[in-house]
MDAnalysis code that builds the backbone (N, CA, C; Angstrom):
import MDAnalysis as mda
import numpy as np

u = mda.Universe.empty(633, n_residues=211, atom_resindex=np.repeat(np.arange(211), 3), trajectory=True)
u.add_TopologyAttr("name", ["N", "CA", "C"] * 211)
u.add_TopologyAttr("resid", np.arange(1, 212))
u.add_TopologyAttr("resname", ["MET", "PRO", "SER", "ALA", "GLU", "GLN", "ILE", "LEU", "SER", "GLY", "LEU", "LYS", "GLU", "ILE", "THR", "ALA", "ALA", "ARG", "ALA", "THR", "ILE", "ALA", "MET", "ALA", "TRP", "HIS", "ALA", "TYR", "PHE", "ALA", "ALA", "ILE", "ALA", "LEU", "ALA", "LEU", "LEU", "PHE", "GLY", "PHE", "ARG", "PRO", "PRO", "ARG", "ARG", "LEU", "ALA", "GLY", "PHE", "LEU", "LEU", "VAL", "PRO", "PRO", "LEU", "LEU", "SER", "VAL", "SER", "VAL", "LEU", "ALA", "TRP", "LEU", "GLY", "GLY", "ASN", "PRO", "PHE", "THR", "ALA", "ILE", "VAL", "PHE", "GLY", "VAL", "LEU", "ALA", "VAL", "LEU", "LEU", "LEU", "PHE", "ILE", "ALA", "TYR", "GLY", "LEU", "GLY", "CYS", "ALA", "PRO", "ALA", "GLN", "LEU", "ALA", "PRO", "ALA", "VAL", "PHE", "LEU", "PHE", "PRO", "GLY", "LEU", "ALA", "LEU", "PHE", "ALA", "PHE", "GLY", "TRP", "ALA", "TYR", "PRO", "HIS", "PHE", "LEU", "ASP", "GLY", "ALA", "SER", "LEU", "LEU", "PRO", "TYR", "LEU", "TYR", "LYS", "ALA", "PRO", "THR", "GLY", "LEU", "ILE", "PRO", "CYS", "PRO", "THR", "LEU", "ALA", "ILE", "VAL", "ILE", "GLY", "LEU", "ALA", "LEU", "LEU", "LEU", "ASP", "GLY", "LEU", "GLY", "SER", "ARG", "ALA", "LEU", "CYS", "LEU", "ALA", "LEU", "GLY", "ALA", "ALA", "GLY", "LEU", "PHE", "PHE", "GLY", "VAL", "VAL", "GLY", "VAL", "ALA", "ARG", "LEU", "GLY", "VAL", "VAL", "VAL", "ASP", "TRP", "THR", "LEU", "LEU", "LEU", "GLY", "SER", "LEU", "VAL", "ILE", "LEU", "ALA", "ARG", "GLY", "VAL", "MET", "SER", "PHE", "HIS", "ARG", "ASP", "LYS", "THR", "CYS", "GLY", "SER", "LEU", "PRO", "SER"])
u.atoms.positions = np.array([
    [109.159, 95.781, 59.466],
    [109.813, 96.298, 60.965],
    [110.173, 97.990, 60.397],
    [109.445, 99.108, 60.830],
    [109.474, 100.402, 60.433],
    [111.248, 100.339, 61.252],
    [111.866, 101.412, 60.486],
    [113.230, 101.782, 60.740],
    [113.228, 102.575, 61.891],
    [114.358, 103.121, 62.419],
    [114.319, 103.947, 63.801],
    [113.850, 105.288, 63.211],
    [114.430, 105.488, 62.001],
    [113.932, 107.013, 61.685],
    [112.531, 107.091, 61.496],
    [111.910, 106.395, 60.833],
    [110.672, 106.360, 60.467],
    [109.560, 106.193, 61.985],
    [110.474, 105.558, 63.074],
    [109.528, 105.509, 64.390],
    [109.880, 106.950, 65.071],
    [111.116, 107.089, 64.934],
    [111.023, 108.655, 65.480],
    [110.241, 109.733, 64.696],
    [110.112, 109.584, 63.327],
    [109.478, 110.657, 62.884],
    [107.847, 110.653, 63.253],
    [107.273, 109.110, 63.435],
    [105.933, 109.095, 63.630],
    [105.651, 109.562, 65.231],
    [106.578, 109.464, 65.986],
    [106.628, 109.846, 67.393],
    [106.591, 111.254, 67.594],
    [107.297, 112.070, 66.511],
    [107.325, 113.493, 66.557],
    [106.256, 114.040, 65.727],
    [105.564, 113.332, 64.970],
    [104.224, 113.713, 64.632],
    [103.211, 113.587, 65.409],
    [103.150, 112.544, 66.037],
    [102.136, 112.683, 67.249],
    [102.227, 113.829, 68.169],
    [103.477, 113.927, 68.538],
    [103.866, 115.013, 69.543],
    [103.379, 116.474, 69.107],
    [103.609, 116.540, 67.862],
    [102.882, 117.892, 67.330],
    [101.497, 118.133, 67.169],
    [101.143, 116.715, 66.352],
    [99.577, 116.685, 66.159],
    [98.759, 116.954, 67.331],
    [98.946, 116.729, 68.410],
    [98.276, 116.261, 69.431],
    [98.755, 116.781, 70.657],
    [98.735, 118.284, 70.731],
    [99.255, 118.953, 71.762],
    [98.240, 119.269, 72.551],
    [97.001, 119.435, 72.406],
    [95.740, 119.867, 72.966],
    [95.662, 118.553, 74.234],
    [95.816, 117.239, 73.673],
    [95.659, 115.829, 74.267],
    [96.690, 116.019, 75.329],
    [98.105, 116.270, 75.044],
    [98.966, 116.552, 75.880],
    [98.620, 117.233, 77.038],
    [98.324, 118.295, 76.667],
    [97.844, 119.355, 77.828],
    [96.636, 119.222, 78.775],
    [95.804, 118.264, 78.019],
    [94.872, 117.539, 79.010],
    [95.303, 116.639, 79.900],
    [96.388, 115.643, 79.489],
    [96.715, 115.070, 80.348],
    [97.805, 115.477, 81.343],
    [98.505, 116.805, 81.083],
    [99.135, 117.339, 82.188],
    [98.033, 117.994, 83.216],
    [97.131, 118.507, 82.761],
    [95.848, 118.711, 83.496],
    [95.313, 117.346, 84.611],
    [95.530, 116.404, 84.199],
    [94.898, 115.298, 84.833],
    [95.961, 114.761, 85.794],
    [97.214, 114.761, 85.417],
    [98.284, 114.651, 86.559],
    [98.490, 115.747, 87.394],
    [98.320, 116.748, 86.990],
    [98.135, 117.803, 88.135],
    [97.330, 117.581, 89.086],
    [96.243, 117.379, 88.903],
    [94.717, 117.065, 89.712],
    [95.272, 116.018, 90.805],
    [95.561, 114.746, 90.261],
    [96.095, 113.791, 90.899],
    [97.450, 114.147, 92.043],
    [98.472, 114.788, 91.415],
    [99.385, 115.706, 92.221],
    [98.975, 116.740, 93.362],
    [97.956, 117.327, 93.000],
    [97.516, 118.344, 93.866],
    [96.948, 117.665, 94.901],
    [95.935, 116.966, 94.411],
    [95.183, 116.090, 95.840],
    [95.978, 115.426, 96.732],
    [97.130, 114.730, 96.207],
    [98.170, 114.049, 96.975],
    [99.033, 115.033, 98.043],
    [99.096, 116.137, 97.450],
    [99.763, 117.121, 98.078],
    [99.243, 117.589, 99.122],
    [97.763, 117.569, 99.068],
    [96.918, 118.206, 99.845],
    [96.396, 116.972, 101.167],
    [96.927, 116.001, 100.811],
    [96.653, 114.897, 101.692],
    [95.665, 113.857, 101.383],
    [94.860, 113.811, 100.206],
    [94.393, 112.950, 99.658],
    [94.760, 111.773, 99.542],
    [94.612, 110.380, 99.964],
    [94.943, 109.134, 99.805],
    [93.470, 108.186, 99.223],
    [93.800, 108.009, 97.977],
    [92.826, 107.519, 97.313],
    [92.843, 105.793, 97.706],
    [91.560, 105.059, 97.523],
    [91.534, 103.587, 97.956],
    [92.829, 102.862, 96.649],
    [93.489, 102.211, 97.186],
    [94.506, 101.613, 96.374],
    [93.825, 101.072, 94.953],
    [92.523, 100.301, 95.241],
    [91.837, 100.251, 93.685],
    [91.661, 101.349, 92.818],
    [90.989, 102.345, 93.292],
    [90.780, 103.728, 92.678],
    [92.552, 104.349, 92.001],
    [93.263, 104.202, 92.845],
    [94.809, 104.818, 92.331],
    [95.144, 103.988, 91.218],
    [94.755, 102.551, 91.248],
    [95.127, 101.586, 90.216],
    [94.425, 102.118, 89.080],
    [93.092, 102.469, 89.259],
    [92.310, 102.707, 88.001],
    [92.862, 103.687, 87.243],
    [93.287, 104.768, 88.322],
    [93.639, 106.074, 87.453],
    [95.169, 105.846, 87.024],
    [95.992, 104.920, 86.918],
    [96.966, 104.717, 86.188],
    [96.693, 104.224, 84.577],
    [95.476, 103.693, 84.433],
    [94.947, 102.924, 83.451],
    [94.769, 103.877, 82.079],
    [94.036, 105.219, 82.357],
    [93.694, 105.791, 81.054],
    [94.731, 106.466, 80.270],
    [95.801, 107.181, 80.804],
    [97.009, 107.443, 79.773],
    [97.674, 106.349, 79.159],
    [97.475, 104.950, 79.500],
    [97.990, 104.111, 78.758],
    [96.990, 103.681, 77.506],
    [95.890, 103.631, 77.764],
    [94.991, 103.363, 76.826],
    [95.080, 104.629, 75.780],
    [95.354, 106.016, 76.005],
    [95.417, 107.040, 75.078],
    [96.696, 106.632, 74.294],
    [97.885, 106.179, 74.799],
    [99.078, 105.779, 74.029],
    [98.420, 105.107, 73.109],
    [97.691, 103.880, 73.353],
    [97.344, 102.594, 72.571],
    [96.419, 102.823, 71.250],
    [95.663, 103.800, 71.662],
    [94.754, 104.418, 70.517],
    [95.436, 105.215, 69.908],
    [96.455, 106.372, 70.184],
    [97.138, 106.935, 69.554],
    [98.083, 106.499, 68.469],
    [98.602, 105.422, 68.748],
    [99.524, 104.428, 68.152],
    [98.722, 103.735, 67.058],
    [97.606, 103.232, 67.396],
    [96.912, 102.682, 66.340],
    [96.482, 103.763, 65.386],
    [96.220, 104.775, 65.358],
    [95.631, 105.806, 64.563],
    [96.909, 106.312, 63.876],
    [98.113, 106.160, 64.424],
    [99.229, 106.694, 63.701],
    [100.159, 105.407, 63.206],
    [99.332, 104.370, 63.073],
    [99.997, 103.039, 62.332],
    [101.332, 102.219, 62.661],
    [101.142, 102.186, 64.284],
    [101.642, 101.614, 65.040],
    [101.231, 100.495, 65.812],
    [100.787, 99.354, 65.139],
    [99.935, 98.239, 65.962],
    [100.816, 97.700, 66.948],
    [101.997, 97.638, 66.814],
    [102.605, 96.734, 67.780],
    [102.506, 97.636, 69.171],
    [102.871, 98.930, 69.147],
    [102.634, 99.786, 70.576],
    [101.130, 99.527, 70.836],
    [100.611, 99.812, 69.641],
    [98.788, 100.109, 70.076],
    [98.403, 98.695, 70.949],
    [98.918, 97.550, 70.671],
    [98.571, 96.363, 71.162],
    [99.095, 96.199, 72.417],
    [100.647, 96.538, 72.393],
    [101.228, 96.434, 73.946],
    [100.528, 97.344, 75.070],
    [100.311, 98.491, 74.567],
    [99.866, 99.407, 75.792],
    [98.394, 99.154, 75.904],
    [97.483, 98.749, 74.757],
    [96.198, 97.854, 75.254],
    [96.269, 96.768, 76.233],
    [97.335, 95.731, 75.980],
    [97.248, 94.540, 76.671],
    [97.877, 95.143, 78.230],
    [98.926, 96.049, 78.261],
    [99.403, 96.670, 79.714],
    [98.163, 97.347, 80.428],
    [97.139, 98.033, 79.651],
    [95.976, 98.518, 80.137],
    [95.025, 97.901, 80.851],
    [94.808, 96.454, 80.172],
    [93.613, 95.755, 80.142],
    [94.103, 94.826, 81.964],
    [95.530, 94.836, 81.782],
    [96.378, 93.993, 83.012],
    [96.159, 94.869, 84.328],
    [96.535, 95.890, 84.143],
    [96.471, 96.812, 85.143],
    [94.850, 97.092, 85.741],
    [94.020, 96.943, 84.815],
    [92.449, 97.170, 85.189],
    [92.429, 95.962, 86.249],
    [92.649, 95.011, 85.784],
    [92.387, 93.583, 86.469],
    [93.350, 93.477, 87.737],
    [94.606, 94.062, 87.962],
    [95.132, 94.002, 89.106],
    [94.772, 95.203, 90.026],
    [94.478, 96.136, 89.572],
    [93.553, 97.454, 89.751],
    [92.720, 96.819, 91.118],
    [91.561, 96.149, 90.193],
    [90.402, 95.771, 90.813],
    [90.720, 94.568, 91.713],
    [91.960, 94.073, 92.116],
    [92.072, 93.269, 93.173],
    [92.900, 94.387, 94.282],
    [93.037, 95.328, 94.276],
    [93.868, 95.947, 95.152],
    [93.163, 96.262, 96.295],
    [91.946, 96.210, 96.657],
    [90.968, 96.566, 97.787],
    [90.918, 98.102, 98.092],
    [90.450, 98.375, 99.339],
    [90.209, 99.652, 99.387],
    [90.596, 100.471, 100.640],
    [91.875, 99.593, 101.208],
    [92.520, 100.715, 101.927],
    [93.165, 101.851, 101.354],
    [93.610, 102.459, 102.267],
    [93.960, 103.993, 101.414],
    [95.525, 103.637, 100.841],
    [95.707, 104.050, 99.933],
    [97.268, 104.117, 99.286],
    [98.071, 104.972, 100.185],
    [99.299, 104.615, 100.231],
    [100.321, 105.607, 101.247],
    [101.484, 105.913, 100.384],
    [102.022, 107.045, 100.808],
    [103.168, 107.228, 100.547],
    [104.437, 106.305, 100.698],
    [105.282, 106.001, 99.615],
    [106.287, 105.378, 99.909],
    [107.368, 106.015, 100.529],
    [108.332, 105.095, 101.311],
    [109.336, 105.484, 102.144],
    [110.608, 106.415, 101.050],
    [111.310, 107.139, 101.657],
    [112.308, 107.998, 100.984],
    [113.013, 107.141, 99.892],
    [113.514, 106.016, 100.043],
    [114.252, 105.241, 99.084],
    [113.525, 105.215, 97.916],
    [112.049, 105.272, 97.528],
    [111.378, 105.132, 96.635],
    [110.644, 106.242, 96.157],
    [110.382, 107.126, 97.193],
    [109.696, 108.199, 96.921],
    [110.382, 109.278, 96.205],
    [111.570, 109.671, 96.455],
    [112.457, 110.270, 95.865],
    [112.440, 109.881, 94.204],
    [112.784, 108.837, 93.844],
    [112.835, 108.185, 92.449],
    [111.729, 108.479, 92.058],
    [110.729, 108.077, 92.661],
    [109.393, 108.244, 92.233],
    [109.118, 109.800, 91.829],
    [109.413, 110.889, 92.441],
    [109.299, 112.318, 92.116],
    [110.207, 112.397, 90.980],
    [111.390, 112.198, 91.114],
    [112.201, 112.098, 89.673],
    [111.370, 111.925, 88.657],
    [110.857, 110.593, 88.643],
    [110.387, 110.048, 87.447],
    [109.311, 110.768, 86.862],
    [108.400, 110.995, 88.035],
    [106.987, 111.737, 87.829],
    [107.504, 112.979, 86.865],
    [108.504, 113.678, 87.490],
    [108.843, 115.213, 86.736],
    [109.421, 114.976, 85.344],
    [110.120, 113.873, 85.406],
    [110.644, 113.186, 84.144],
    [109.714, 113.228, 83.010],
    [108.574, 112.436, 83.276],
    [107.533, 112.293, 82.394],
    [107.000, 113.510, 82.154],
    [106.596, 114.497, 83.122],
    [106.006, 115.577, 83.172],
    [106.643, 116.684, 82.007],
    [107.685, 116.775, 81.956],
    [108.337, 117.586, 81.175],
    [109.312, 116.649, 80.146],
    [109.046, 115.768, 79.514],
    [109.759, 114.713, 78.948],
    [110.661, 115.641, 77.602],
    [111.783, 115.789, 77.758],
    [112.780, 116.697, 77.049],
    [113.099, 116.302, 75.430],
    [112.347, 115.813, 74.728],
    [112.462, 114.966, 73.343],
    [111.058, 115.374, 72.635],
    [111.127, 115.047, 71.256],
    [110.112, 115.404, 70.315],
    [109.647, 116.641, 70.158],
    [109.729, 117.779, 71.415],
    [108.722, 118.923, 71.271],
    [110.055, 119.946, 70.569],
    [109.496, 120.489, 69.323],
    [110.304, 121.778, 68.800],
    [109.858, 123.057, 69.666],
    [111.222, 123.666, 69.570],
    [111.046, 124.989, 70.107],
    [112.198, 125.563, 71.091],
    [112.753, 126.886, 70.829],
    [113.750, 127.435, 71.450],
    [113.363, 127.412, 72.998],
    [112.249, 127.883, 73.420],
    [111.763, 127.927, 74.826],
    [111.629, 126.548, 75.551],
    [112.053, 126.860, 76.977],
    [111.654, 125.676, 77.679],
    [110.268, 125.522, 78.152],
    [109.714, 126.735, 78.570],
    [108.046, 126.617, 78.902],
    [107.267, 125.771, 78.281],
    [107.041, 125.422, 76.891],
    [106.273, 124.480, 76.485],
    [106.225, 122.921, 77.194],
    [107.842, 122.520, 77.278],
    [107.846, 121.300, 77.769],
    [106.951, 121.225, 79.216],
    [106.577, 122.288, 79.896],
    [105.899, 122.136, 81.235],
    [104.218, 121.738, 80.844],
    [104.089, 121.862, 79.783],
    [102.389, 121.742, 79.711],
    [102.034, 120.772, 78.238],
    [103.167, 121.075, 77.182],
    [103.018, 120.377, 76.046],
    [103.771, 119.159, 75.797],
    [104.716, 118.517, 76.702],
    [105.390, 117.352, 76.659],
    [104.483, 116.223, 76.210],
    [105.004, 114.995, 75.443],
    [103.979, 114.255, 75.006],
    [103.934, 113.196, 75.773],
    [103.310, 113.671, 77.061],
    [102.822, 112.682, 78.292],
    [101.503, 112.149, 77.635],
    [101.063, 110.907, 77.769],
    [99.934, 110.602, 77.452],
    [99.946, 110.347, 75.893],
    [100.712, 110.659, 75.235],
    [100.975, 110.692, 73.884],
    [101.564, 109.239, 73.083],
    [102.846, 109.100, 73.803],
    [103.725, 108.338, 73.287],
    [104.312, 107.560, 74.422],
    [105.106, 106.375, 74.063],
    [105.098, 105.402, 75.374],
    [106.221, 105.840, 76.399],
    [107.372, 106.210, 76.240],
    [108.406, 106.427, 77.244],
    [107.669, 107.647, 78.556],
    [107.467, 108.750, 77.943],
    [107.117, 109.645, 78.810],
    [105.865, 109.447, 79.572],
    [104.995, 108.492, 78.944],
    [103.710, 108.124, 79.603],
    [104.150, 106.865, 80.495],
    [104.780, 106.092, 80.040],
    [105.472, 105.276, 81.257],
    [106.101, 105.699, 82.405],
    [106.938, 106.811, 82.183],
    [107.828, 107.345, 83.128],
    [106.943, 108.001, 84.382],
    [105.793, 108.907, 83.685],
    [105.000, 109.529, 84.777],
    [104.087, 108.505, 85.430],
    [103.603, 107.272, 84.733],
    [103.035, 106.364, 85.425],
    [103.701, 105.592, 86.084],
    [104.888, 105.173, 86.171],
    [105.656, 104.527, 87.032],
    [106.056, 105.323, 88.033],
    [106.334, 106.736, 87.940],
    [106.798, 107.510, 88.918],
    [105.675, 107.869, 89.704],
    [104.482, 107.828, 89.307],
    [103.271, 107.863, 90.294],
    [103.036, 106.638, 91.247],
    [103.179, 105.209, 90.664],
    [103.047, 104.212, 91.294],
    [103.820, 104.283, 92.645],
    [105.526, 104.670, 92.220],
    [106.641, 104.749, 93.026],
    [106.253, 105.763, 94.248],
    [105.546, 106.634, 93.974],
    [104.984, 107.742, 94.840],
    [103.869, 107.150, 96.055],
    [103.446, 106.121, 95.336],
    [102.275, 105.759, 96.193],
    [102.880, 103.917, 96.828],
    [103.901, 103.843, 96.649],
    [104.837, 102.761, 97.089],
    [104.269, 101.283, 96.370],
    [104.059, 101.820, 95.100],
    [103.766, 100.237, 94.321],
    [102.138, 100.120, 94.295],
    [101.428, 100.761, 95.338],
    [100.184, 100.283, 95.532],
    [99.914, 99.011, 96.402],
    [101.162, 98.629, 96.977],
    [101.006, 97.736, 97.787],
    [100.950, 96.352, 96.767],
    [101.295, 96.157, 95.643],
    [101.020, 95.349, 94.520],
    [102.391, 94.719, 94.170],
    [102.823, 93.392, 94.166],
    [103.954, 93.257, 93.522],
    [103.494, 93.053, 91.765],
    [102.508, 92.602, 91.552],
    [102.134, 92.283, 90.150],
    [101.922, 93.519, 89.454],
    [101.639, 94.608, 89.879],
    [101.760, 95.966, 89.321],
    [103.009, 96.447, 89.147],
    [103.936, 96.541, 90.262],
    [105.359, 97.071, 90.024],
    [105.846, 96.159, 89.079],
    [105.924, 94.551, 88.817],
    [106.283, 94.002, 87.469],
    [105.804, 94.517, 86.338],
    [104.716, 94.391, 86.318],
    [104.026, 94.837, 84.926],
    [104.390, 96.161, 84.072],
    [104.635, 97.241, 85.205],
    [104.945, 98.496, 84.842],
    [106.704, 98.197, 84.757],
    [107.427, 98.019, 85.527],
    [108.694, 97.718, 85.293],
    [109.077, 97.016, 84.274],
    [108.449, 96.168, 83.933],
    [108.804, 95.275, 82.592],
    [108.441, 96.096, 81.268],
    [107.436, 96.689, 81.403],
    [106.979, 97.721, 80.183],
    [108.177, 98.657, 79.932],
    [108.349, 99.595, 81.354],
    [109.114, 100.437, 81.125],
    [110.530, 100.206, 80.845],
    [111.005, 98.960, 81.465],
    [112.133, 98.475, 80.957],
    [112.421, 98.222, 79.350],
    [111.615, 97.603, 78.917],
    [111.615, 97.362, 77.387],
    [111.452, 98.554, 76.274],
    [110.806, 99.334, 76.798],
    [110.513, 100.847, 76.162],
    [111.845, 101.528, 76.427],
    [112.285, 101.703, 77.299],
    [113.481, 102.298, 77.791],
    [114.507, 101.701, 77.042],
    [114.999, 100.306, 76.844],
    [115.823, 99.898, 76.135],
    [115.580, 100.450, 74.661],
    [114.548, 100.078, 74.280],
    [114.227, 100.504, 72.579],
    [114.725, 102.010, 72.311],
    [114.330, 103.016, 73.379],
    [114.560, 104.261, 73.504],
    [115.742, 104.371, 73.357],
    [116.579, 103.729, 73.891],
    [118.333, 104.339, 74.446],
    [118.961, 103.544, 73.167],
    [118.611, 102.107, 72.944],
    [119.299, 101.330, 71.959],
    [119.130, 101.428, 70.523],
    [117.837, 101.344, 70.432],
    [117.562, 101.250, 69.012],
    [117.178, 102.802, 68.074],
    [116.194, 103.605, 69.128],
    [115.903, 104.835, 68.803],
    [117.002, 106.012, 69.207],
    [118.194, 105.616, 69.983],
    [119.107, 106.676, 70.233],
    [118.601, 107.866, 70.887],
    [117.634, 107.878, 71.945],
    [116.870, 109.069, 72.587],
    [117.513, 108.352, 73.870],
    [118.511, 109.594, 74.220],
    [119.207, 109.356, 75.258],
    [118.935, 109.462, 76.601],
    [117.927, 110.364, 76.628],
    [117.325, 110.753, 77.921],
    [116.292, 109.389, 78.399],
    [116.164, 108.367, 77.477],
    [115.210, 107.341, 77.948],
    [116.040, 106.527, 79.249],
    [117.708, 107.147, 79.092],
    [117.942, 105.989, 80.382],
    [117.295, 106.450, 81.756],
    [116.751, 107.738, 81.958],
    [116.055, 107.707, 82.815],
    [114.980, 106.987, 83.162],
    [114.071, 106.580, 82.041],
    [112.901, 105.560, 82.133],
    [113.465, 104.281, 82.645],
    [114.669, 103.846, 81.826],
    [115.313, 102.752, 82.057],
    [115.454, 102.185, 83.316],
    [116.326, 103.396, 84.120],
    [116.797, 103.209, 85.688],
    [115.401, 103.343, 86.436],
    [114.414, 104.059, 85.776],
    [113.246, 104.124, 87.184],
    [112.770, 102.978, 86.910],
    [112.838, 102.077, 86.098],
    [112.035, 100.939, 85.656],
    [112.800, 99.765, 86.728],
    [114.065, 100.063, 86.789],
    [114.836, 98.976, 87.540],
    [114.527, 99.148, 88.883],
    [114.107, 100.245, 89.395],
    [113.556, 100.791, 90.587],
    [112.386, 100.233, 90.929],
    [111.174, 100.235, 90.217],
    [110.131, 99.634, 90.579],
    [110.157, 98.281, 90.373],
    [110.752, 97.686, 89.447],
    [111.175, 96.361, 89.758],
    [111.604, 95.797, 91.022],
    [112.550, 96.562, 91.563],
    [113.230, 96.246, 92.728],
    [111.927, 96.127, 93.751],
    [111.107, 97.490, 93.656],
    [109.937, 97.587, 95.018],
    [109.065, 95.918, 94.793],
    [109.007, 96.123, 93.487],
    [108.209, 94.758, 93.063],
    [108.299, 93.303, 93.623],
    [109.912, 93.048, 94.111],
    [110.427, 91.770, 94.312],
    [110.554, 91.855, 95.723],
    [110.056, 93.125, 96.177],
    [110.133, 92.957, 98.007],
    [108.976, 92.488, 98.421],
    [108.934, 92.543, 99.762],
    [107.496, 92.006, 100.283],
    [106.558, 92.980, 100.506],
    [105.250, 92.770, 100.512],
    [104.305, 93.982, 100.466],
    [103.147, 93.186, 101.682],
    [102.612, 94.367, 102.305],
    [101.506, 93.517, 103.117],
    [100.049, 93.535, 102.201],
    [99.655, 92.643, 102.305],
    [98.352, 92.036, 101.521],
    [97.137, 92.761, 102.444],
    [96.435, 93.737, 101.564],
    [95.309, 93.846, 102.072],
    [93.966, 93.253, 101.415],
    [93.074, 92.675, 102.334],
    [92.255, 91.431, 101.914],
    [90.800, 92.054, 101.884],
    [90.695, 93.408, 102.091],
    [89.446, 94.072, 102.271],
    [88.470, 94.339, 100.977],
    [87.240, 94.505, 100.723],
    [86.549, 94.975, 99.662],
    [86.726, 93.765, 98.680],
    [87.089, 92.892, 99.205],
    [86.796, 91.521, 97.748],
    [88.221, 91.849, 97.016],
    [89.325, 92.049, 97.480],
    [90.456, 92.125, 96.836],
    [90.891, 90.735, 96.366],
    [91.386, 90.922, 95.382],
    [92.273, 89.501, 94.649],
    [93.604, 89.332, 94.956],
    [94.425, 88.487, 95.058],
    [95.626, 88.251, 95.491],
    [96.378, 89.199, 94.141],
    [97.427, 89.643, 94.664],
    [98.199, 90.736, 93.844],
    [99.803, 90.589, 94.103],
])
């Protein structure tokens, strides 16, 4: 089991070496955010699929960085979300009520400009080079934030899967690695878990599976 210092060093190394990939993920999420802002509401199935690629990115980079545990966990989470997303049907995604919308916005912004692991005196690079899509906590934060914005895509399974992953990595970040800002991910994970235990309207169109 690597020490906390080794884990932190590996995360910082990925952040420094993969800045171009981080910028690509910022562009990816910016495109999604702009589409939502201008009124586009994707089918739930498509919206679910859009949550998967950044998780796969973390898995691949963790594997390349010599962290098989994170690689396997994120790979399994990505496959699980693919299966869940397939069952979401073709009804359009809807924005969440305010009680979940505002935490979703806050978590999305936190994941976007994750304030850790990036060196530099200026705050500007955090807006486009923060390690979203590179390492676990900011990636889970922005994905959970987007899922909350879209009211969990009407899926209890999706909310619980993301919430459990976020809770685990949030606790690891705070308790084991001493990354205090990961309290934000931990609290956001509790919010999406709360959404998951509430009732959803089940859409059965387009061959959806139980979710």
